[in-house]
C-alpha positions as CSV (number, residue, x, y, z in Angstrom):
1,X,118.9,-35.5,-83.4
2,X,122.2,-34.1,-84.8
3,X,123.9,-35.8,-87.7
4,X,126.9,-38.1,-87.0
5,X,129.6,-35.8,-88.5
6,X,128.5,-32.8,-86.4
7,X,128.5,-35.0,-83.3
8,X,132.0,-36.2,-84.0
9,X,133.3,-32.7,-84.6
10,X,131.7,-31.5,-81.4
11,X,133.2,-34.3,-79.3
12,X,136.6,-33.7,-80.8
13,X,136.4,-29.9,-80.3
14,X,135.1,-30.1,-76.7
15,X,137.3,-33.0,-75.5
16,X,140.4,-32.1,-77.5
17,X,140.8,-35.5,-79.0
18,X,138.7,-38.3,-80.5
19,X,139.1,-41.8,-79.4
20,X,138.8,-44.2,-82.5
21,X,136.1,-46.2,-80.7
22,X,133.9,-43.1,-80.8
23,X,134.0,-43.0,-84.6
24,X,132.7,-46.6,-84.8
25,X,130.1,-45.9,-82.1
26,X,128.9,-42.8,-83.9
27,X,128.7,-44.6,-87.2
28,X,126.5,-47.3,-85.6
29,X,124.6,-45.2,-83.0
30,X,125.2,-41.4,-83.1
31,X,122.5,-40.8,-80.6
32,X,124.3,-42.9,-78.0
33,X,127.5,-40.9,-78.5
34,X,125.6,-37.7,-78.3
35,X,124.0,-38.8,-75.0
36,X,127.4,-40.1,-73.6
37,X,129.2,-36.9,-74.5
38,X,126.4,-34.9,-72.8
39,X,126.8,-36.9,-69.6
40,X,130.6,-36.4,-69.7
41,X,130.1,-32.7,-70.2
42,X,127.6,-32.5,-67.4
43,X,129.8,-34.2,-64.9
44,X,133.2,-32.8,-66.0
45,X,132.3,-29.2,-66.9
46,X,128.9,-28.2,-65.5
47,X,129.0,-29.7,-62.0
48,X,131.4,-28.0,-59.6
49,X,131.3,-29.8,-56.3
50,X,134.7,-31.2,-57.2
51,X,137.5,-29.4,-59.0
52,X,138.4,-30.6,-62.5
53,X,141.8,-31.6,-61.1
54,X,140.1,-34.0,-58.6
55,X,137.8,-35.4,-61.2
56,X,140.7,-36.1,-63.5
57,X,142.6,-37.8,-60.6
58,X,139.5,-40.0,-59.8
59,X,139.3,-41.1,-63.5
60,X,143.0,-41.7,-63.5
61,X,142.8,-43.9,-60.5
62,X,139.9,-45.9,-62.0
63,X,141.7,-46.3,-65.3
64,X,144.8,-47.5,-63.4
65,X,142.8,-50.0,-61.5
66,X,141.1,-51.2,-64.7
67,X,144.4,-51.4,-66.6
68,X,143.1,-49.2,-69.3
69,X,146.2,-47.7,-70.9
70,X,144.6,-45.3,-73.3
71,X,142.4,-43.7,-70.6
72,X,145.2,-43.7,-68.1
73,X,147.5,-41.7,-70.5
74,X,144.7,-39.2,-71.5
75,X,143.6,-38.6,-67.9
76,X,147.1,-38.3,-66.3
77,X,147.8,-35.6,-68.9
78,X,144.4,-34.0,-68.3
79,X,145.1,-34.0,-64.5
80,X,148.5,-32.4,-65.0
81,X,146.9,-29.8,-67.3
82,X,144.2,-29.2,-64.6
83,X,146.9,-28.4,-62.1
84,X,147.6,-31.7,-60.4
85,X,151.1,-32.3,-59.1
86,X,153.0,-35.4,-60.1
87,X,152.9,-36.5,-56.5
88,X,149.1,-36.1,-56.2
89,X,148.6,-38.3,-59.3
90,X,151.1,-40.8,-58.0
91,X,149.2,-41.0,-54.7
92,X,145.9,-41.4,-56.5
93,X,147.3,-44.4,-58.4
94,X,148.8,-45.8,-55.2
95,X,145.4,-45.4,-53.5
96,X,143.7,-47.3,-56.4
97,X,146.1,-50.2,-55.9
98,X,144.8,-50.8,-52.4
99,X,141.4,-52.3,-53.5
100,X,142.6,-53.2,-57.0
101,X,145.9,-54.9,-56.2
102,X,149.6,-54.4,-56.7
103,X,149.3,-55.0,-60.4
104,X,147.7,-51.5,-60.6
105,X,151.2,-50.2,-59.7
106,X,153.0,-52.7,-62.0
107,X,150.8,-51.6,-65.0
108,X,150.5,-47.9,-64.2
109,X,153.9,-46.7,-63.2
110,X,155.7,-46.9,-66.6
111,X,152.8,-45.1,-68.2
112,X,152.8,-42.5,-65.4
113,X,156.5,-41.9,-65.8
114,X,156.2,-41.6,-69.6
115,X,153.3,-39.2,-69.5
116,X,154.9,-37.0,-66.9
117,X,158.2,-36.9,-68.9
118,X,156.3,-36.0,-72.1
119,X,154.3,-33.3,-70.2
120,X,157.5,-31.7,-68.8
121,X,159.2,-31.8,-72.2
122,X,156.2,-30.2,-73.8
123,X,156.1,-27.5,-71.2
124,X,159.8,-27.1,-71.4
125,X,160.3,-27.7,-67.7
126,X,162.9,-29.7,-65.9
127,X,161.3,-29.5,-62.5
128,X,158.5,-31.8,-61.3
129,X,155.1,-31.2,-62.8
């Protein structure tokens, strides 16, 4: 088993960020974080039946339905970076609202607008993502 510091560095390097909960998890159970990261890597990077863009939109929709702000922000941004259009992400969130309810829209739309605005500003674009 790899030591906790090495696992945290690997997760941060490969995911591009490190959620604070992962530090606590790694402190208590580094093997679990290592296994979880391996599963994430397997699904998101090694499997190729779905494009990364589609996978990120699925995760975005689930985070929207679960009212998970942190995950929603991260995965909207990741979907945009993977080539998703603003309209595609918007539609994924709308679709999630059908089984999850209208509060999915109420919760998600301000976050969606904010992340898209930040993405456009970071890319120096005025047009739609």
